[in-house]
DSSP file (Angstrom, degrees, kcal/mol; ACC not computed):
  #  RESIDUE AA STRUCTURE BP1 BP2  ACC     N-H-->O    O-->H-N    N-H-->O    O-->H-N    TCO  KAPPA ALPHA  PHI   PSI    X-CA   Y-CA   Z-CA
    1    1 A M              0   0    0      0, 0.0     2,-0.2     0, 0.0     6,-0.0   0.000 360.0 360.0 360.0 135.2   -5.7   -5.9    5.7
    2    2 A K    >   -     0   0    0      4,-0.1     3,-1.3     1,-0.1    40,-0.1  -0.627 360.0-118.7 -87.0 149.5   -8.4   -3.9    7.4
    3    3 A H  T 3  S+     0   0    0      1,-0.3    -1,-0.1    -2,-0.2    39,-0.0   0.821 114.6  44.2 -56.7 -33.5  -11.3   -2.4    5.5
    4    4 A E  T 3  S+     0   0    0      2,-0.1    -1,-0.3     0, 0.0     2,-0.2   0.523  94.0 106.0 -89.1  -6.6  -10.4    1.2    6.4
    5    5 A E    <   -     0   0    0     -3,-1.3     2,-0.2     1,-0.1     3,-0.0  -0.514  63.7-137.5 -82.5 140.9   -6.7    0.6    5.7
    6    6 A T     >  -     0   0    0     -2,-0.2     4,-2.7     1,-0.1     5,-0.2  -0.486  23.5-113.2 -89.3 161.2   -5.0    2.0    2.6
    7    7 A I  H  > S+     0   0    0      1,-0.2     4,-2.9     2,-0.2     5,-0.3   0.916 118.5  53.2 -60.9 -42.3   -2.5    0.1    0.5
    8    8 A L  H  > S+     0   0    0      1,-0.2     4,-2.2     2,-0.2    -1,-0.2   0.923 111.8  44.8 -60.8 -44.5    0.2    2.4    1.5
    9    9 A N  H  > S+     0   0    0      2,-0.2     4,-2.4     1,-0.2     5,-0.2   0.908 113.5  50.4 -60.4 -46.9   -0.5    1.8    5.2
   10   10 A H  H  X S+     0   0    0     -4,-2.7     4,-2.7     1,-0.2    -2,-0.2   0.926 111.8  46.9 -63.4 -46.2   -0.9   -1.9    4.7
   11   11 A F  H  X S+     0   0    0     -4,-2.9     4,-3.5     1,-0.2     5,-0.3   0.908 111.5  52.4 -60.1 -45.1    2.5   -2.1    2.8
   12   12 A S  H  X S+     0   0    0     -4,-2.2     4,-1.8    -5,-0.3    -1,-0.2   0.908 112.7  44.1 -61.9 -41.9    4.2    0.0    5.5
   13   13 A K  H  X S+     0   0    0     -4,-2.4     4,-2.1     2,-0.2    -1,-0.2   0.906 115.0  47.8 -68.9 -43.3    3.0   -2.2    8.3
   14   14 A T  H  X S+     0   0    0     -4,-2.7     4,-2.7    -5,-0.2    -2,-0.2   0.948 113.4  47.3 -65.5 -44.9    3.8   -5.4    6.4
   15   15 A M  H  X S+     0   0    0     -4,-3.5     4,-3.1     1,-0.2    -1,-0.2   0.868 108.2  55.0 -66.7 -30.6    7.4   -4.2    5.5
   16   16 A A  H  X S+     0   0    0     -4,-1.8     4,-2.0    -5,-0.3    -1,-0.2   0.944 112.0  45.2 -63.9 -43.2    8.1   -3.1    9.1
   17   17 A T  H  X S+     0   0    0     -4,-2.1     4,-2.6     2,-0.2    -2,-0.2   0.945 114.2  48.2 -67.7 -43.7    7.2   -6.7   10.2
   18   18 A M  H  X S+     0   0    0     -4,-2.7     4,-2.3     1,-0.2    -1,-0.2   0.930 110.9  51.0 -61.5 -45.8    9.3   -8.3    7.4
   19   19 A N  H  X S+     0   0    0     -4,-3.1     4,-2.3     2,-0.2    -1,-0.2   0.866 108.6  51.0 -64.0 -34.5   12.2   -6.1    8.2
   20   20 A K  H  X S+     0   0    0     -4,-2.0     4,-1.9     2,-0.2    -1,-0.2   0.947 110.7  49.6 -62.1 -48.6   12.0   -7.0   11.9
   21   21 A M  H  <>S+     0   0    0     -4,-2.6     5,-2.6     1,-0.2    -2,-0.2   0.883 109.7  50.6 -61.4 -35.5   11.9  -10.7   10.9
   22   22 A R  H ><5S+     0   0    0     -4,-2.3     3,-2.2     3,-0.2    -1,-0.2   0.911 106.6  56.2 -60.9 -45.3   15.0  -10.1    8.7
   23   23 A T  H 3<5S+     0   0    0     -4,-2.3    -1,-0.2     1,-0.3    -2,-0.2   0.851 104.9  52.5 -52.4 -37.6   16.7   -8.4   11.7
   24   24 A H  T 3<5S-     0   0    0     -4,-1.9    -1,-0.3    -5,-0.1    -2,-0.2   0.206 130.4 -94.1 -94.1  16.3   16.2  -11.5   13.7
   25   25 A G  T < 5S+     0   0    0     -3,-2.2    -3,-0.2     1,-0.3     2,-0.2   0.462  73.1 147.9  95.0   4.5   17.8  -13.7   11.1
   26   26 A E      < -     0   0    0     -5,-2.6     2,-0.8    -6,-0.2    -1,-0.3  -0.516  44.7-136.0 -77.0 138.8   14.7  -14.8    9.2
   27   27 A K        +     0   0    0     -2,-0.2     2,-0.6     2,-0.0    -1,-0.1  -0.851  30.8 176.0 -99.1 107.7   15.7  -15.4    5.5
   28   28 A L        -     0   0    0     -2,-0.8     2,-0.1   -10,-0.1    -6,-0.0  -0.929  17.6-154.1-121.3 110.9   12.8  -13.8    3.4
   29   29 A E    >>  -     0   0    0     -2,-0.6     4,-1.5     1,-0.1     3,-0.9  -0.498  30.8-114.2 -74.9 152.7   13.0  -13.6   -0.3
   30   30 A D  H 3> S+     0   0    0      1,-0.3     4,-3.1     2,-0.2     5,-0.2   0.850 115.4  61.4 -55.1 -39.3   11.0  -10.9   -2.0
   31   31 A I  H 3> S+     0   0    0      1,-0.2     4,-2.5     2,-0.2    -1,-0.3   0.845 101.9  51.0 -56.3 -37.5    8.7  -13.5   -3.6
   32   32 A V  H <> S+     0   0    0     -3,-0.9     4,-2.2     2,-0.2    -1,-0.2   0.900 111.2  48.5 -69.9 -40.5    7.6  -14.7   -0.2
   33   33 A V  H  X S+     0   0    0     -4,-1.5     4,-2.5     2,-0.2    -2,-0.2   0.933 111.8  48.9 -60.6 -46.5    6.8  -11.2    0.9
   34   34 A I  H  X S+     0   0    0     -4,-3.1     4,-2.8     1,-0.2     5,-0.2   0.928 110.6  50.2 -61.1 -45.9    4.8  -10.5   -2.3
   35   35 A E  H  X S+     0   0    0     -4,-2.5     4,-2.0     1,-0.2    -1,-0.2   0.924 111.6  50.0 -63.7 -40.9    2.9  -13.8   -1.9
   36   36 A K  H  X S+     0   0    0     -4,-2.2     4,-1.5     1,-0.2    -1,-0.2   0.923 111.2  48.4 -57.6 -45.7    2.1  -12.8    1.8
   37   37 A I  H  X S+     0   0    0     -4,-2.5     4,-0.7     1,-0.2    -2,-0.2   0.931 111.4  49.5 -65.5 -44.0    0.9   -9.4    0.7
   38   38 A L  H >< S+     0   0    0     -4,-2.8     3,-0.5     1,-0.2    -1,-0.2   0.857 110.6  49.3 -61.8 -34.2   -1.3  -10.8   -2.0
   39   39 A R  H 3< S+     0   0    0     -4,-2.0    -1,-0.2     1,-0.2    -2,-0.2   0.790 108.6  56.1 -72.7 -28.0   -2.9  -13.3    0.4
   40   40 A S  H 3< S+     0   0    0     -4,-1.5    -1,-0.2    -5,-0.2    -2,-0.2   0.512  83.9 108.6 -86.7  -6.6   -3.5  -10.6    2.9
   41   41 A L  S << S-     0   0    0     -4,-0.7    -3,-0.0    -3,-0.5   -34,-0.0  -0.323  75.7 -98.0 -68.2 152.4   -5.5   -8.2    0.7
   42   42 A L    >   -     0   0    0    -40,-0.1     3,-1.8     1,-0.1    -1,-0.1  -0.226  36.2-105.7 -64.6 158.6   -9.2   -7.6    0.9
   43   43 A S  G >  S+     0   0    0      1,-0.3     3,-2.0     2,-0.2     4,-0.3   0.750 115.0  71.2 -59.1 -28.6  -11.6   -9.5   -1.3
   44   44 A K  G 3  S+     0   0    0      1,-0.3    -1,-0.3     2,-0.1     3,-0.2   0.675  96.7  53.3 -66.6  -9.6  -12.2   -6.4   -3.4
   45   45 A Y  G <> S+     0   0    0     -3,-1.8     4,-2.8     1,-0.1    -1,-0.3   0.355  76.7 105.7-100.3   6.9   -8.7   -6.8   -4.7
   46   46 A N  H <> S+     0   0    0     -3,-2.0     4,-2.8     1,-0.2     5,-0.2   0.920  80.0  48.7 -47.5 -49.6   -9.3  -10.5   -5.8
   47   47 A F  H  > S+     0   0    0     -4,-0.3     4,-2.4     1,-0.2    -1,-0.2   0.892 112.5  48.9 -64.3 -37.9   -9.5   -9.6   -9.5
   48   48 A D  H  > S+     0   0    0     -4,-0.2     4,-2.7     2,-0.2    -1,-0.2   0.898 110.2  50.8 -67.8 -39.5   -6.3   -7.6   -9.2
   49   49 A V  H  X S+     0   0    0     -4,-2.8     4,-3.1     2,-0.2    -2,-0.2   0.927 111.4  47.2 -59.1 -47.8   -4.6  -10.4   -7.4
   50   50 A F  H  X S+     0   0    0     -4,-2.8     4,-2.2    -5,-0.2     5,-0.2   0.902 112.5  49.9 -62.1 -40.4   -5.5  -12.9  -10.0
   51   51 A S  H  X S+     0   0    0     -4,-2.4     4,-2.6    -5,-0.2     5,-0.3   0.914 111.4  48.7 -66.0 -40.4   -4.5  -10.5  -12.8
   52   52 A I  H  X S+     0   0    0     -4,-2.7     4,-1.9     1,-0.2    -2,-0.2   0.941 112.7  47.2 -62.9 -48.6   -1.1   -9.9  -11.2
   53   53 A E  H  < S+     0   0    0     -4,-3.1     5,-0.3     1,-0.2    -1,-0.2   0.868 118.3  41.9 -60.9 -33.0   -0.5  -13.6  -10.7
   54   54 A E  H  < S+     0   0    0     -4,-2.2    -2,-0.2    -5,-0.2    -1,-0.2   0.835 120.9  38.3 -82.2 -35.9   -1.5  -14.5  -14.3
   55   55 A S  H  < S+     0   0    0     -4,-2.6     2,-0.4    -5,-0.2    -3,-0.2   0.707 114.0  46.7 -96.8 -18.4    0.2  -11.6  -16.1
   56   56 A K  S  < S-     0   0    0     -4,-1.9     2,-0.8    -5,-0.3    -1,-0.1  -0.961  81.0-119.1-126.3 142.0    3.4  -11.1  -14.3
   57   57 A E    >>  -     0   0    0     -2,-0.4     3,-2.3     1,-0.2     4,-1.0  -0.695  24.4-147.3 -77.9 116.3    6.0  -13.7  -13.2
   58   58 A L  T 34 S+     0   0    0     -2,-0.8     3,-0.2     1,-0.3    -1,-0.2   0.749  92.2  64.3 -58.6 -27.6    6.0  -13.2   -9.5
   59   59 A D  T 34 S+     0   0    0      1,-0.2    -1,-0.3    -3,-0.0   -28,-0.1   0.696 110.1  37.7 -69.1 -17.4    9.6  -14.1   -9.2
   60   60 A I  T <4 S+     0   0    0     -3,-2.3     2,-0.3     2,-0.1    -1,-0.2   0.492  93.6 102.2-109.5  -6.2   10.6  -11.0  -11.2
   61   61 A L     <  -     0   0    0     -4,-1.0     2,-0.2    -3,-0.2   -27,-0.1  -0.586  66.1-140.1 -74.7 133.5    8.0   -8.7   -9.8
   62   62 A S     >  -     0   0    0     -2,-0.3     4,-2.3     1,-0.1     5,-0.2  -0.586  19.0-117.9 -94.1 162.1    9.4   -6.3   -7.2
   63   63 A I  H  > S+     0   0    0      1,-0.2     4,-2.7    -2,-0.2     5,-0.2   0.914 116.9  51.8 -60.3 -42.6    7.7   -5.3   -4.0
   64   64 A D  H  > S+     0   0    0      1,-0.2     4,-2.5     2,-0.2     5,-0.2   0.873 108.2  51.3 -64.5 -35.0    7.7   -1.6   -5.2
   65   65 A E  H  > S+     0   0    0      2,-0.2     4,-2.8     1,-0.2    -1,-0.2   0.950 111.5  48.0 -67.1 -46.1    6.1   -2.6   -8.6
   66   66 A L  H  X S+     0   0    0     -4,-2.3     4,-2.7     1,-0.2     5,-0.2   0.922 112.1  48.3 -57.3 -45.3    3.4   -4.5   -6.7
   67   67 A E  H  X S+     0   0    0     -4,-2.7     4,-2.0     2,-0.2    -1,-0.2   0.892 112.1  49.3 -65.8 -37.7    2.7   -1.6   -4.4
   68   68 A N  H  X S+     0   0    0     -4,-2.5     4,-2.3     2,-0.2    -1,-0.2   0.930 111.2  50.5 -63.5 -45.2    2.5    0.9   -7.2
   69   69 A S  H  X S+     0   0    0     -4,-2.8     4,-1.7    -5,-0.2    -2,-0.2   0.943 112.6  45.0 -57.5 -48.0    0.1   -1.4   -9.1
   70   70 A L  H  X S+     0   0    0     -4,-2.7     4,-2.3     2,-0.2    -1,-0.2   0.802 108.7  57.1 -65.0 -33.1   -2.2   -1.8   -6.2
   71   71 A M  H  X S+     0   0    0     -4,-2.0     4,-2.4     2,-0.2    -1,-0.2   0.882 105.6  51.2 -68.2 -37.8   -2.1    1.9   -5.4
   72   72 A I  H  X S+     0   0    0     -4,-2.3     4,-1.9     2,-0.2    -2,-0.2   0.925 111.2  47.8 -67.2 -40.4   -3.4    2.6   -8.9
   73   73 A H  H  X S+     0   0    0     -4,-1.7     4,-2.3     1,-0.2    -2,-0.2   0.889 109.5  52.7 -66.6 -37.5   -6.2    0.2   -8.4
   74   74 A E  H  X S+     0   0    0     -4,-2.3     4,-2.6     2,-0.2    -1,-0.2   0.910 107.8  52.4 -62.6 -42.0   -7.0    1.7   -5.1
   75   75 A S  H  X S+     0   0    0     -4,-2.4     4,-2.1     2,-0.2    -2,-0.2   0.892 108.5  50.1 -58.8 -42.3   -7.2    5.1   -6.7
   76   76 A K  H  X S+     0   0    0     -4,-1.9     4,-2.9     2,-0.2    -1,-0.2   0.886 108.4  52.6 -63.9 -41.2   -9.6    3.8   -9.3
   77   77 A F  H  X S+     0   0    0     -4,-2.3     4,-2.4     1,-0.2    -2,-0.2   0.948 111.7  46.0 -59.0 -47.6  -11.8    2.3   -6.6
   78   78 A A  H  X S+     0   0    0     -4,-2.6     4,-2.3     2,-0.2    -2,-0.2   0.901 112.2  50.6 -66.6 -37.3  -11.9    5.6   -4.8
   79   79 A L  H  X S+     0   0    0     -4,-2.1     4,-2.5     2,-0.2     5,-0.2   0.967 112.3  47.6 -58.9 -53.9  -12.6    7.5   -8.0
   80   80 A Q  H  X S+     0   0    0     -4,-2.9     4,-2.2     1,-0.2    -2,-0.2   0.852 111.0  50.2 -59.3 -34.6  -15.4    5.1   -8.8
   81   81 A K  H  X S+     0   0    0     -4,-2.4     4,-2.0    -5,-0.2    -1,-0.2   0.902 110.8  49.7 -73.2 -37.5  -16.9    5.3   -5.3
   82   82 A N  H  X S+     0   0    0     -4,-2.3     4,-1.4    -5,-0.2    -2,-0.2   0.882 110.8  49.6 -68.6 -36.7  -16.9    9.1   -5.4
   83   83 A E  H  X S+     0   0    0     -4,-2.5     4,-1.0     2,-0.2     3,-0.3   0.914 110.7  50.2 -65.1 -43.3  -18.6    9.1   -8.9
   84   84 A E  H >< S+     0   0    0     -4,-2.2     3,-0.6     1,-0.2    -2,-0.2   0.902 111.6  49.1 -62.6 -42.2  -21.3    6.7   -7.5
   85   85 A Q  H 3< S+     0   0    0     -4,-2.0    -1,-0.2     1,-0.2    -2,-0.2   0.748 105.8  56.4 -70.6 -26.6  -21.9    8.9   -4.5
   86   86 A A  H 3<        0   0    0     -4,-1.4    -1,-0.2    -3,-0.3    -2,-0.2   0.713 360.0 360.0 -80.3 -21.4  -22.2   12.0   -6.7
   87   87 A L    <<        0   0    0     -4,-1.0    -1,-0.3    -3,-0.6    -2,-0.2   0.457 360.0 360.0 -78.1 360.0  -25.0   10.4   -8.7
């Protein structure tokens, strides 16, 4: 993930790549995709990644649930950054 990239963009690019791999016969379980996404996130998401790994069973977590969770955290980061800039 690049610093200027949003979670939505990152997921879109990752899912496009995963879909191409599946099209070419690669067998990818959702858990594998989720683990790849978690490993590819920026360090500012480390706490979120740890929390997700500890609080949810990754084998029952859907890709959409992961995306929604990370988008909420991204929104909180943006709000906090805006508040800090306003001070």
